[in-house]
Steps between C-alpha positions, in 0.01 A plus 500: 500500500649834414345807664391772258746756628826497690358684801220245542553163663173350376230547236333734748704716733546369851284686753677584830396688810546516875155572647210288371425311176231302329511263204185363343340351191378841377638848538178634651520238773860588576398868507212432742729318739760772475246777568366321807853472645568863413191587703647324803393139449731206553587219257180313589282798426682564176501136397127467560429815300706364211338158518150643498577721198608189311143376541385804304766568237558130437150367572536236228790358706412595858165499677412758765297212645758233404799364690786691659769292676729728697840461673638772728831563671465697823837662562458583869404140579741349245206274406334386174125432500253397227134578439323224310284720276329190354132418526318176569247287319144596612307293750255384231775343292434135407830321419313199361322720249825637362658153490200366311424789263847649453752224578796665322487864607275767648305669217502867421207693633328568829571157649879569536439808721628471855489749792685818401810549717681805372295764691545309827875457432558867421310612810667246724840632383393855576350411838795297629800673339386820324444853628235650271128461435337296225371818336847654490658191355213429253473859373702437183305180418170681542609788281647283225189286490259796505686742274681244291855453370646494152486155339846354433627238259521188716152540649348585160655186351380275779145644494475458125623145528233425758214689330294185440536400865393845626200493268353196684363714785329841460667666799848392385424620145377837624839567665747331272322536164369858525295588194523140389877489436827457684664822621799626298824655607462868589137488608394586856376182667256537790355251750244713679318213683832382639580854617164519679564167674832618633353837593224326694761322714684826561171680586409226752841548658453875519155462658616254764598776744764290671877484495710379206449130575125545544488679166692218329261247652204701361657505154544126517146438620369716215635239262448176694184577699341804334342595168785357290459157664125514445538577131746213456260265682200611294675460167643158587169375640316606183761370256607162631804620696619375839595812693276611780497767771604250763814404302603864475414592859695204644815548290836593660847511352783336692814675630789253533875489539669467165673183388870538434822329404863606519686455170871593511441774752184647339176447688204463263143536623170390346137450583376153597398202286154641441694664213793381296742727690696219668594382153735799473667393822542146376646614167758715673591217739550257210743742332710566808863388454467451125758770407258684275743791471761264356252370244438852368175693483246345260752242383387153395602352835334784697168484319497120522567492874241769582239327282562161661470658844168653395371161387595334829342779708177509297460122537477554875259788447273273300515221757487694823401869486149600603304672774680371815174521693365213287810340350794344677796689360833380646660842461773445759616192315472661154717792607756299696865491396508120492207488261651765277820299483306192397316683225807691384669166420222436247627779272704336221734761344495313171130413459167668546206338667271425202192578711412615849718293742342302778427688817653413833237227545492176300118508516481804278291457188647564158328781307376454145625734228250749361517714183299783649636844407716680754391817670616722781280810485394626840684636807719801568737606776581790733773561755613788720778585745476800732771712664511278810554187295155337524429287192167424332462240227166391343380313191133589445312317233178372332365573159169665395444283189423151634197566726218761522540848636244577767273763343534835672819402690746495212698194599511123482515319837818295500497236226801328653305178525659439161807372689311232694469145368177297489711195580441430870845347534683811377653722775314793348166316491165679535344516848275753672721739699819383327731732311624418145876470463603844380767584244567866606779497758685813616836454661765681696878422510745635760876468510575606861722803522498554126158537334131425516254486210140416412433324171214364298338473158193391309528196273312203654732206510786713368496712819739300719724443204530869417547582870778244540681628192473862612621418849793306358583789269533724807646256752727282288579721201509839675263678269318808617120461528418655161756286321373195690136541392595576139741205445369238255282229660393145438219286635410131523145374434585137578221461759119542523419867488314650797212653310213309346525301283842411649705455181807278525793515253770247594850631445391841358751784567442848362784747448492873431650591167793695654645168615759370250358253248796263553399475865155386387656232281719379783197482735309303241788254487457446877136402440310828545221577250588855398256768390596861451327811626564846363783710640279660769218259582224618734414141593848465645386708796517865589727522800511792742738536788674754727834439670580685823868521595502423872823691558412824323120492471526565124209359299526361144197383305432277205182503289446270208452649152341176378163631621407834648716497815650821640675615815499833680683641801771725628 
């Protein structure tokens, strides 16, 4: 790829600084995070501000009451922690009902709503590791919801494409089909009920009269025990939903040590197997020692090896990953060097697996191919690094088109039940109190003494694939972050997709159009079923990252032009 001018090293100029920086799925989110850090907040304050704004300016992709998995590097402790940011199935959930009435997948509508986790995750991050109040951090979200923002091309396209879905529920239509039509680019788009919900939480915090932590607790209670919870309960009780006050009041997110692996001197961190995050770790382990640099970037051999590693890792995801409180996930074994060596030997340099390979268990069932159309619509990403070197990385998600908005509140309670399976034998089966297996999975990578970076992307099952390619672009091919996120990508679909109705396309490999056509022909000769994307395909992910030089403190950001990502800092 040739940059447009000799003084540019990428399609967009590389953004560099030495104080603090944010990168996020929309420029207004990056701006919100930057402003919070300019006002004295740390990376956690800034990251939460950015993540919350994504729930407003990308509310077709991110729910304010959706999911928000978080991973944080605490520089003074040299420690990486995760916040689960994923809700549970309500107490009233009847697994037998879903298995009987909806045996293949959880249907769209109110029945797929689980306990919202994002507000609890944001507030937990602020309480444990931040320095500012909820009201301070949420100010940009409140203003953008109340006063509106200018509609942009990607959101307008997605809203128009989902117009029939939004029309199914009056409250959804009122917001997303104002005046009976989809918003168009250039119009001011407002979500006044959503702004009032967030303001109510901030007002409860301000009225608490206690210290910062007491205020944060009051803001949380406003959502999970106050008027917001009562309105969710009432609507679900009256409309056949499952959520009740007791589900909301009892909910807590989990703070855990991150999972990690060392790959050729780079330590890579992810959230636990309640999401697909460990898949990134497995992919990188499988590629260790394969001399990818010698193969050449996006060569036939390189794309083939990365794709085959993806297939092997996702086979283990399908067999094992689920809520570890209910599912026995042998994570230590899956991330062991001995197991990686066994699986690595299954990569044939001259032949592609025609389907998803077997997992690391001979009992694993073989999936059945499905012609269901592919989609990867929801989710966004935000990251931040402050002057001290603290790192925040979060992948908030949930759409507003597949379940009803609560009238007067302006949001859909998390519809992430879509990623559970009615099959009681599946590791992501439906049970009261259990979490679905989540696709969003923020990550952090650290090369001791050299650099540290957060990374993440939307893109459903493409997420770990785009993250692995971007990390390899930086670590193996020495690209700067902006070059790394812009480089042409590819993605396998040779496994059951995570979202209902769980499409499966054995052997399918999609390539961006900037990859040489001869490479596609050569990959087809190895057994891959090649389909071509456009040159810049938004379904190939929208990576954001920031690299901090551990010797100089210099920051360098990357933000993906495939969607609406931008970075900001100095």
